Backbone as numpy.savetxt, mean C-alpha at the origin, in Angstrom:
# Nx Ny Nz CAx CAy CAz Cx Cy Cz
25.59 -10.41 -13.41 24.75 -9.24 -13.41 25.63 -8.00 -13.41
25.25 -7.00 -14.15 25.99 -5.75 -14.22 25.42 -4.75 -13.24
26.23 -3.85 -12.79 25.80 -2.79 -11.89 26.07 -1.46 -12.56
25.05 -0.62 -12.58 25.17 0.72 -13.13 25.26 1.68 -11.96
26.35 2.43 -11.85 26.54 3.35 -10.73 26.49 4.78 -11.26
25.56 5.56 -10.69 25.34 6.93 -11.12 25.22 7.84 -9.91
25.52 9.12 -10.11 25.29 10.12 -9.09 23.97 10.85 -9.33
23.67 11.09 -10.62 22.43 11.78 -10.99 21.78 11.09 -12.18
20.49 11.34 -12.31 19.73 10.89 -13.46 19.17 12.14 -14.11
19.30 12.23 -15.44 18.84 13.41 -16.17 17.87 13.03 -17.27
17.01 13.98 -17.64 16.12 13.77 -18.77 16.95 13.70 -20.04
16.36 13.16 -21.08 17.07 12.99 -22.35 17.67 14.30 -22.85
16.91 15.40 -22.72 17.41 16.68 -23.21 18.28 17.42 -22.19
18.41 16.85 -20.99 19.29 17.44 -19.97 18.71 18.61 -19.22
17.44 18.95 -19.45 16.85 20.12 -18.77 16.42 19.81 -17.34
16.25 18.53 -17.01 15.87 18.16 -15.65 16.79 17.05 -15.17
17.13 17.11 -13.88 17.94 16.04 -13.29 17.66 15.96 -11.81
18.03 14.82 -11.23 17.89 14.63 -9.80 18.96 13.67 -9.32
19.30 13.79 -8.06 20.26 12.88 -7.46 19.65 11.48 -7.40
20.43 10.47 -7.63 19.95 9.08 -7.61 19.35 8.74 -6.25
19.85 9.32 -5.19 19.32 9.08 -3.84 17.83 9.42 -3.77
17.41 10.48 -4.48 15.98 10.85 -4.49 15.13 9.75 -5.11
15.63 9.13 -6.13 14.89 8.06 -6.80 14.85 6.83 -5.91
15.97 6.46 -5.35 16.05 5.26 -4.52 15.21 5.42 -3.25
15.34 6.53 -2.55 14.64 6.71 -1.28 13.23 7.25 -1.44
12.90 7.84 -2.57 11.60 8.45 -2.74 10.58 7.58 -3.43
10.96 6.42 -3.88 10.05 5.53 -4.59 9.39 4.55 -3.63
8.14 4.21 -3.93 7.45 3.21 -3.11 8.16 1.87 -3.29
8.42 1.22 -2.19 9.09 -0.09 -2.24 8.08 -1.23 -2.32
6.81 -0.90 -2.08 5.71 -1.85 -2.26 4.43 -1.02 -2.35
3.47 -1.49 -3.14 2.15 -0.87 -3.19 1.14 -1.89 -3.68
-0.12 -1.65 -3.31 -1.18 -2.56 -3.73 -2.50 -1.81 -3.81
-3.32 -2.20 -4.77 -4.71 -1.78 -4.90 -5.49 -3.09 -4.87
-6.41 -3.24 -3.90 -7.11 -4.52 -3.79 -8.58 -4.36 -3.44
-9.35 -5.37 -3.82 -10.76 -5.47 -3.50 -10.88 -6.07 -2.11
-11.50 -5.36 -1.18 -11.62 -5.85 0.18 -12.97 -6.43 0.52
-13.84 -6.64 -0.47 -15.16 -7.22 -0.21 -15.26 -8.59 -0.88
-16.12 -9.44 -0.31 -16.27 -10.78 -0.88 -14.95 -11.52 -0.83
-14.56 -12.09 -1.95 -13.26 -12.75 -2.03 -12.21 -11.68 -2.27
-11.35 -11.47 -1.30 -10.32 -10.44 -1.41 -9.41 -10.75 -2.59
-9.14 -9.73 -3.41 -8.32 -9.94 -4.60 -7.48 -8.71 -4.90
-6.25 -8.93 -5.29 -5.35 -7.84 -5.70 -5.73 -7.40 -7.11
-5.94 -6.09 -7.29 -6.19 -5.53 -8.62 -4.86 -5.27 -9.34
-3.95 -4.60 -8.67 -2.61 -4.32 -9.18 -1.69 -4.20 -7.97
-0.39 -4.52 -8.17 0.53 -4.42 -7.04 1.97 -4.40 -7.50
2.83 -4.00 -6.58 4.27 -4.10 -6.74 4.84 -4.55 -5.40
5.59 -5.63 -5.39 6.21 -6.20 -4.19 5.19 -6.61 -3.12
3.98 -6.94 -3.55 2.96 -7.51 -2.66 2.54 -8.83 -3.28
2.75 -9.91 -2.54 2.44 -11.23 -3.06 1.03 -11.69 -2.81
0.45 -11.24 -1.68 -0.91 -11.67 -1.35 -1.50 -10.77 -0.27
-2.83 -10.86 -0.16 -3.59 -10.19 0.89 -4.30 -11.28 1.67
-4.22 -11.22 2.99 -4.95 -12.16 3.82 -6.11 -11.42 4.48
-7.32 -11.93 4.33 -8.51 -11.36 4.94 -8.59 -11.91 6.36
-8.23 -11.11 7.35 -8.19 -11.56 8.74 -9.60 -11.57 9.35
-10.35 -10.50 9.10 -11.70 -10.34 9.63 -12.35 -9.18 8.88
-13.58 -8.84 9.22 -14.24 -7.71 8.57 -13.39 -6.46 8.75
-13.01 -5.84 7.65 -12.23 -4.61 7.68 -10.79 -4.76 8.14
-10.28 -5.98 8.25 -8.90 -6.20 8.71 -8.17 -7.10 7.71
-7.01 -6.62 7.27 -6.24 -7.32 6.25 -4.77 -7.39 6.62
-4.12 -8.37 6.07 -2.67 -8.53 6.21 -2.11 -8.43 4.78
-1.21 -7.47 4.58 -0.58 -7.26 3.28 0.79 -7.92 3.33
0.97 -8.97 2.52 2.20 -9.76 2.55 3.14 -9.34 1.44
4.35 -8.93 1.82 5.34 -8.46 0.85 6.00 -9.63 0.14
6.29 -9.45 -1.13 7.02 -10.46 -1.91 8.46 -10.53 -1.43
9.09 -9.38 -1.27 10.47 -9.29 -0.77 10.44 -8.57 0.57
10.91 -9.22 1.60 10.89 -8.64 2.95 11.81 -7.43 3.03
11.47 -6.53 3.94 12.30 -5.36 4.22 13.40 -5.74 5.21
14.45 -4.94 5.26 15.57 -5.21 6.17 15.16 -5.00 7.63
14.19 -4.11 7.85 13.72 -3.82 9.21 12.28 -3.33 9.12
11.71 -2.91 10.24 10.31 -2.47 10.24 10.18 -0.95 10.21
11.24 -0.26 9.85 11.23 1.21 9.82 10.74 1.76 8.49
9.64 1.19 7.98 9.03 1.69 6.76 7.79 2.51 7.11
7.28 3.24 6.13 6.11 4.09 6.31 5.03 3.62 5.36
3.82 3.47 5.87 2.68 3.06 5.04 1.72 4.23 4.86
1.27 4.42 3.65 0.27 5.42 3.32 -0.94 4.67 2.79
-2.12 4.98 3.30 -3.31 4.21 2.93 -4.38 5.09 2.30
-5.29 4.46 1.61 -6.42 5.15 1.03 -7.54 4.17 0.74
-8.76 4.68 0.65 -9.91 3.85 0.30 -10.75 4.59 -0.72
-11.55 3.85 -1.46 -12.46 4.43 -2.44 -13.73 3.62 -2.39
-14.81 4.23 -1.93 -16.09 3.54 -1.88 -16.97 4.06 -2.99
-17.39 3.18 -3.86 -18.30 3.51 -4.94 -19.71 3.30 -4.43
-20.46 4.39 -4.21 -21.79 4.27 -3.61 -22.74 3.44 -4.46
-22.47 3.31 -5.75 -23.34 2.49 -6.60 -23.11 1.00 -6.38
-22.07 0.65 -5.60 -21.80 -0.77 -5.36 -22.69 -1.34 -4.27
-23.55 -0.53 -3.72 -24.49 -1.01 -2.72 -24.04 -0.69 -1.31
-24.95 -0.78 -0.39 -24.63 -0.50 1.01 -24.76 0.97 1.31
-25.01 1.28 2.55 -25.20 2.67 2.94 -24.08 3.17 3.84
-23.05 2.37 4.02 -21.96 2.79 4.90 -21.17 3.94 4.30
-20.82 4.88 5.13 -20.02 6.01 4.70 -18.59 5.75 5.19
-17.77 5.16 4.37 -16.40 4.82 4.75 -15.55 6.07 4.73
-14.75 6.24 5.75 -13.96 7.46 5.74 -12.55 7.29 6.28
-12.13 6.09 6.62 -10.80 6.01 7.21 -10.20 4.64 6.99
-8.93 4.66 6.67 -8.15 3.43 6.61 -6.87 3.69 7.37
-6.31 2.67 7.93 -5.12 2.86 8.74 -4.32 1.58 8.82
-3.03 1.73 9.01 -2.18 0.59 9.29 -2.27 0.36 10.79
-2.48 -0.87 11.18 -2.64 -1.17 12.60 -1.66 -2.24 13.02
-1.48 -2.38 14.30 -0.56 -3.38 14.85 0.86 -3.12 14.34
1.79 -3.69 15.03 3.18 -3.57 14.58 3.37 -4.46 13.36
3.85 -3.87 12.27 4.14 -4.66 11.08 5.41 -5.46 11.30
5.67 -6.37 10.40 6.90 -7.14 10.44 7.68 -6.81 9.18
8.83 -7.41 9.00 9.60 -7.17 7.78 8.92 -7.77 6.56
7.98 -8.69 6.77 7.34 -9.36 5.63 5.86 -9.03 5.46
5.27 -8.23 6.35 3.85 -7.91 6.22 3.49 -6.64 6.97
2.41 -6.00 6.50 1.82 -4.86 7.19 0.35 -5.17 7.42
-0.22 -4.62 8.47 -1.63 -4.83 8.79 -2.42 -3.58 8.42
-3.62 -3.77 7.88 -4.40 -2.69 7.30 -5.85 -2.82 7.74
-6.45 -1.74 8.22 -7.85 -1.75 8.67 -8.64 -0.68 7.93
-9.94 -0.91 7.73 -10.83 0.09 7.16 -12.02 0.30 8.09
-12.38 1.57 8.31 -13.41 1.94 9.28 -14.54 2.70 8.61
-15.71 2.66 9.25 -16.86 3.43 8.81 -16.82 4.84 9.36
-17.88 5.58 9.10 -17.92 6.99 9.45 -17.88 7.25 10.95
-18.20 6.26 11.76 -18.15 6.47 13.21 -16.75 6.24 13.78
-15.80 5.87 12.91 -14.39 5.69 13.27 -14.12 4.57 14.26
-15.11 3.75 14.57 -14.84 2.64 15.48 -15.30 1.30 14.93
-16.18 1.30 13.93 -16.67 0.05 13.37 -15.88 -0.30 12.12
-15.37 -1.52 12.07 -14.63 -1.99 10.91 -15.60 -2.43 9.82
-15.27 -2.10 8.55 -16.08 -2.46 7.39 -15.18 -2.96 6.27
-15.69 -3.88 5.47 -15.01 -4.25 4.23 -15.29 -3.15 3.21
-14.28 -2.75 2.49 -14.39 -1.66 1.51 -13.98 -2.20 0.14
-14.69 -1.80 -0.93 -14.39 -2.34 -2.26 -13.00 -2.03 -2.79
-12.52 -0.81 -2.65 -11.21 -0.46 -3.21 -10.30 0.07 -2.10
-9.18 -0.62 -1.91 -8.20 -0.27 -0.87 -6.85 0.00 -1.53
-6.13 0.98 -0.99 -4.80 1.29 -1.50 -3.81 1.40 -0.34
-2.62 0.84 -0.56 -1.56 0.90 0.43 -0.24 1.09 -0.32
0.55 2.08 0.08 1.89 2.27 -0.48 2.87 2.26 0.68
4.02 1.62 0.46 5.03 1.46 1.51 6.33 2.12 1.03
6.84 3.01 1.86 8.09 3.72 1.57 9.15 3.36 2.59
10.38 3.23 2.14 11.50 2.94 3.05 12.73 3.63 2.53
């Protein structure tokens, strides 16, 4: 395998450039968009091998390649399509419990912020 070592990356015309460190440290090291209702299924992902449905509104996101430590940051999001049925007003998703080097835990809540709900579209991005 060859190794390419660079200090900066530039656009083809040279008008824009950035330090390689920005690309390495600023890119998501894992992300997933998944269906959290019915049979849980990954829609698209990077470095996520599977989703485990733990309970209503509780999921385990399993990384394909483990991290060196647990000092990563997770950013979450949800999208509820009201035409998909149900009257729940989903408004919060969060990473819960201590993650491990190989998985992160993800919860989705309703409008009262205490009841867990399954949500049709879930998003999680992991930065390290």
